[in-house]
C-alpha positions in Angstrom: -11.1 1.6 -12.4 -14.8 1.9 -13.1 -15.1 -1.7 -14.4 -13.9 -3.4 -11.3 -15.7 -6.6 -10.3 -15.5 -8.3 -6.9 -15.0 -11.6 -8.7 -12.4 -10.2 -11.1 -9.5 -12.3 -9.5 -10.5 -15.5 -7.9 -7.1 -15.8 -6.2 -7.4 -12.4 -4.6 -11.0 -12.1 -3.4 -13.5 -14.7 -2.4 -16.9 -14.7 -0.9 -17.1 -15.2 2.8 -19.8 -14.9 5.4 -22.6 -13.9 3.1 -21.9 -10.6 1.6 -18.6 -10.1 3.4 -15.5 -10.3 1.1 -11.8 -10.5 1.8 -8.8 -9.4 -0.2 -6.0 -11.8 0.4 -2.3 -11.1 0.6 -0.5 -11.0 -2.7 1.5 -14.2 -3.3 4.8 -12.4 -4.1 4.8 -11.1 -0.5 5.9 -14.5 0.7 9.1 -14.4 -1.4 11.2 -12.0 0.8 10.8 -13.9 4.1 11.4 -17.2 2.3 14.6 -16.0 0.6 15.9 -14.4 3.9 15.1 -17.7 5.7 17.2 -19.7 3.3 20.1 -17.2 3.7 19.9 -17.6 7.5 19.8 -21.4 7.2 22.8 -21.3 4.9 24.8 -19.1 7.3 24.0 -21.4 10.3 24.9 -24.5 8.2 28.4 -23.1 7.9 28.8 -23.1 11.7 27.0 -26.4 12.1 29.5 -28.2 9.8 32.5 -26.9 11.8 30.8 -27.4 15.1 30.0 -31.0 14.2 33.7 -31.7 13.4 34.7 -30.0 16.6 32.4 -32.2 18.7 33.7 -35.3 16.9 37.3 -34.2 17.8 36.4 -33.8 21.4 34.7 -37.2 21.6 37.3 -39.2 19.7 40.2 -37.2 21.1 41.9 -36.0 18.0 43.2 -32.6 17.1 40.9 -30.0 15.6 43.0 -27.3 14.0 40.2 -25.0 13.1 38.9 -23.7 16.4 39.8 -20.2 15.4 37.8 -20.5 12.2 34.8 -21.8 14.2 35.0 -18.8 16.6 35.4 -16.4 13.6 32.4 -17.9 11.8 30.3 -17.9 14.9 30.9 -14.1 15.3 30.4 -13.5 11.6 27.1 -15.4 11.4 25.8 -13.6 14.5 26.6 -10.2 13.0 24.8 -11.1 9.8 22.2 -13.6 10.9 20.6 -11.6 13.8 19.8 -8.6 11.5 18.4 -11.1 8.9 16.2 -12.8 11.5 14.9 -9.3 12.5 14.0 -8.5 8.9 12.3 -11.9 8.5 10.1 -11.3 11.5 9.4 -7.7 10.5 8.6 -8.8 7.0 6.1 -11.3 8.3 4.2 -8.6 10.2 4.6 -5.8 7.6 4.0 -7.9 4.5 1.9 -11.0 5.5 -0.2 -10.3 8.6 -2.7 -7.9 7.0 -6.5 -8.4 6.6 -8.9 -6.4 4.4 -12.6 -7.4 4.6 -15.4 -5.4 3.1 -19.1 -5.3 2.6 -21.2 -3.0 0.4 -21.0 -0.2 3.0 -18.1 -0.8 5.3 -14.4 -1.8 5.5 -12.5 -3.8 8.2 -8.7 -3.5 8.2 -6.1 -5.2 10.3 -2.4 -4.6 9.7 0.9 -3.5 11.2 2.6 -0.1 10.7 6.1 0.6 9.5 7.7 1.3 12.9 11.0 -0.4 13.9 8.8 -2.6 16.0 5.6 -2.8 14.0 2.4 -2.0 15.9 -1.0 -3.5 15.0 -3.7 -1.3 13.7 -7.4 -2.2 13.5 -9.8 0.0 11.6 -13.6 -0.2 11.0 -14.6 2.3 8.5 -17.8 3.1 6.6 -17.3 4.1 3.0 -19.7 7.1 3.6 -17.2 8.5 6.1 -14.3 8.8 3.6 -13.7 12.3 2.4 -10.3 11.8 0.8 -8.0 9.0 0.1 -4.4 8.7 -1.3 -3.1 5.3 -2.4 0.5 5.3 -3.4 3.9 3.6 -3.4 6.4 5.3 -1.0 9.9 4.7 -2.3 13.0 5.2 -0.2 16.3 4.0 -1.7 16.0 0.4 -3.0 12.9 -0.2 -0.8 9.3 0.6 -1.3 6.1 0.3 0.5 2.4 0.7 -0.4 0.4 3.1 1.7 -3.3 4.2 1.9 -3.9 7.5 3.6 -7.5 8.3 4.6 -9.1 11.5 5.8 -12.6 11.1 7.2 -15.5 13.6 6.9 -14.9 14.5 10.5 -11.2 15.4 9.8 -9.7 12.2 11.3 -6.6 11.1 9.4 -5.0 7.7 9.3 -2.2 6.0 7.4 -2.6 2.3 6.6 0.0 -0.2 5.4 -1.4 -2.0 2.4 1.9 -3.8 1.4 -0.1 -7.0 1.9 -2.3 -6.5 -1.1 -2.0 -5.8 -4.8 -2.2 -2.0 -5.0 -4.2 -1.9 -8.2 -6.9 -4.2 -6.8 -7.1 -2.2 -3.6 -7.5 1.1 -5.6 -10.2 -0.4 -7.7 -12.0 -1.8 -4.7 -12.0 1.5 -2.8 -13.0 3.6 -5.8 -15.8 1.3 -6.8 -17.4 1.3 -3.4 -17.1 5.0 -3.1 -18.9 5.6 -6.4 -21.5 3.0 -5.5 -22.6 5.3 -2.7 -23.1 8.3 -5.1 -26.5 7.0 -6.2 -27.3 5.3 -2.9 -27.0 8.4 -0.8 -29.6 11.1 -1.1 -27.7 14.3 -1.7 -29.4 17.5 -0.3 -29.0 20.8 -2.1 -26.8 19.4 -4.9 -24.6 22.1 -6.5 -23.0 21.9 -9.9 -19.6 23.6 -10.4 -16.5 23.3 -12.4 -13.0 22.4 -11.3 -9.7 23.0 -13.0 -6.8 20.6 -12.6 -3.4 22.2 -13.0 -0.9 19.7 -14.3 2.8 19.5 -13.3 5.4 20.1 -16.0 8.6 18.1 -15.7 12.0 19.4 -16.6 12.5 16.9 -19.5 9.3 15.0 -20.2 6.7 17.7 -20.2 3.4 17.5 -18.5 2.3 14.3 -16.6 0.0 11.8 -18.2 -3.1 11.8 -16.0 -6.1 9.5 -15.8 -9.0 11.5 -14.4 -12.2 9.9 -13.1 -15.5 11.4 -12.2 -17.7 8.7 -10.9 -17.9 6.2 -13.8 -16.5 8.5 -16.4 -12.8 8.4 -17.3 -10.7 10.8 -19.4 -7.0 11.2 -20.0 -4.9 14.4 -20.1 -1.3 15.5 -20.5 -2.1 19.2 -21.0 -1.2 22.0 -18.7 -4.8 22.4 -17.4 -7.9 20.2 -17.6 -11.4 21.4 -16.7 -14.3 19.1 -15.7 -17.9 19.7 -14.7 -18.9 18.1 -11.4 -21.5 18.4 -8.6 -21.4 18.0 -4.8 -21.3 14.3 -3.8 -19.3 13.2 -6.9 -16.2 11.1 -6.6 -13.1 12.5 -8.3 -9.9 10.5 -8.8 -6.7 11.6 -10.3 -4.3 8.8 -11.1 -0.7 8.6 -12.3 0.7 5.1 -12.5 -0.1 3.3 -9.3 -0.4 6.6 -7.4 -4.1 7.7 -7.0 -5.8 10.6 -5.2 -9.5 10.1 -4.5 -11.8 13.0 -3.4 -15.4 13.1 -2.3 -16.5 16.5 -3.6 -18.3 18.4 -0.9 -17.1 22.0 -1.0 -18.0 23.8 -4.4 -15.7 26.6 -3.5 -12.6 24.4 -4.0 -12.3 24.7 -7.7 -8.5 24.4 -8.3 -6.4 21.3 -8.0 -2.7 21.8 -8.2 -0.4 18.9 -8.9 3.2 18.8 -7.7 5.6 16.1 -8.8 8.8 18.1 -8.3 10.3 15.7 -5.7 8.9 12.5 -7.4 6.0 12.6 -5.0 2.6 12.9 -6.6 1.0 15.6 -4.4 -2.3 17.5 -5.0 -3.3 20.7 -3.2 -6.7 22.3 -3.5 -7.5 26.0 -3.6 -10.5 28.3 -3.9 -11.2 30.6 -6.8 
């Protein structure tokens, strides 16, 4: 994560309005509404063909023996087509209508939540306000969604839909801007301390393989515990796959980080000595 460059992917990020950049929606997000749209068009074409023949029969006064089929197909297409149309419209809002713009110091987000009728969310956030962040893939059944949870230094919490963007790019962007502030901000009364990360042991595969970042330094561990020296103001990230927890270290009394993956949800709780 520490080698992220704003110009790393020309198709994802581009320079706009001076030093303001924008991460664009990932191209595969367009596939679902396109596929669903073709399914709806195909369903309605089945009715259209029979309806065309029925209209011809009415105009030219000949028997049309398939009125029952037309009625049956109309009911069937309505039962299938209306839910598909709903999912197309919902997918457009949840997967395509997002915006993520950033400068060196702030973030502007626009997107829709995961409600049955998605509601728009607009957030303007300074990177210096972020105390904790969890970027992850939330899986339920055959579906999944990308989420970014943020806790600000004042305790405010928010959950943002980031299905619009490639999750690895979003993670690199957020982490890079947080560590850029480590040297930019003047830390008062810096305290050095040591934290211990307690890994989770699976029933079959043993301990998790973790990538652990402290500012620009990265290490890897699959041991039961891992100890690292830090100081107040540092940025700590613990990553497993596409699931990443990012902490701004402010409280030197929080020295233990416990990982729980028992329900296939990568959770971290902190505790004092």
